[in-house]
Phi, psi and omega in degrees: 000128180290150173274133177247350177243132176248124174243131186252134162298156184256300184291125184078321180287305180260321188248146190268105179295342178302338180294344176279349190297323178298325178292313179295327174298314181295318187281316189249350181081007184202117182299332183297344178298330180302319177298316178301312179302311183293326176294327174294320176303310179302311179300320184291318182285334174292327176292317179300321176298313182300319185269001176075032179239132177262130175225135183292157188297323177298318177296320180296318181296321179291319180292322178297322177297318178296323181294315181295316179302317179295319181295325179271357181057047178238102179299139180255140172271163179297329178293321177300313180299314183298314181300312184294309188286328178285328182295339177301327181284350185242024180292142177276158175284153168301149190307323187267002188293310188297313182296327178293318179294319179298321178297319181292322174297317179295336179279001175093008179271146179271136184242139172214177175242151177219107188232157172282340177299156174295160179301321180297320181291316179299317179295321176295321177299312184293325177293311182292335180270354179077022182252352190301331185289345185274351190248137178284321178219143173252111185245146178231140172303337177300332181291343179243001177064029175216128181277147168297146010269021172300153185293330187306314182301319181293319178293326175297316180302316181296317179299318181294327176275349176074035180225161174294156180303329181292346177262008177252133172241127176267131177246126185208156176260013181242127179301322183293325182289316177300316179297320179294321178296315180295318182292335178275001177096001176275171167266175182205163172221143183247130174264103187272067176296163183309125181088352181262129180224157176282152178271119184288354177273354179249167178299143180264131178292160183279348179236123179222134177210161185286338178210182180291332176296315179293317180298319178299318177304313182293322180292319182294322176296320183279324196242321197294323185272354186285000000 
C-alpha cells in the first residue's frame, strides 16, 4: 500500500543540532560534547520506555546535560543550562530541507511532524526555522505519554491523519526511530546524515538517502504517483 502521509522527525532530521556546537565549545571546551549529550538523551529516554515510565523530553534533555557535566567534572551554571536548552528551540534547518519539503507537497503528499519534544517546543522550532507553514499537523509523542520508538506515537499519527498505519511513512535520521515506525506498521525512510547508519538487526526501509533531497526523490518515486 502506498504512503500518502509523511511524518518527519524534527531534531537532526529537519533541524541541524550542529548549531549548538559553539555553545558546547564555550561551556565544555569541546564541541564533541554535544554528541555525548545527545547520545545520553537517547539512552535516557529508551530507559524510560523500557521501565514503563513517562518523562517529558525537555526534562530528559536537562537531566542528560547534568549527567554529561558530572561525567566530565564540569560544573554548570544556570546560564549554561539556559543557553543550551533554549537554543534547541532556535535550530536552523539543514540547507536542503525547505525545498525538499516543498517538492513533496507539490507531489500531493500530506506532511506532518512527529517528535519526542513537547508540542510547544516543536511548534517553536518550526516557527523559528521558517518551516511551520509546510506541515498539516505538528504532533508530539508527549500527547500520548509514550516516547518514540514505542508504537503508540506512530499509531497516534495515523489516527490524527485519519489513515491506516500502512499509509504513513516516518522520515528520520535515527535508526531507532525508523525501526519503531516499521514495527508499528508504518513505512519509513532513512536520512543518512553524516555519522548516521541503519541498525542491521532491524528491517531496512525501502527509501534511504544521504540527505532529505535524495530521500524526497525516493519517496516521490515510491509514493507520489501511486
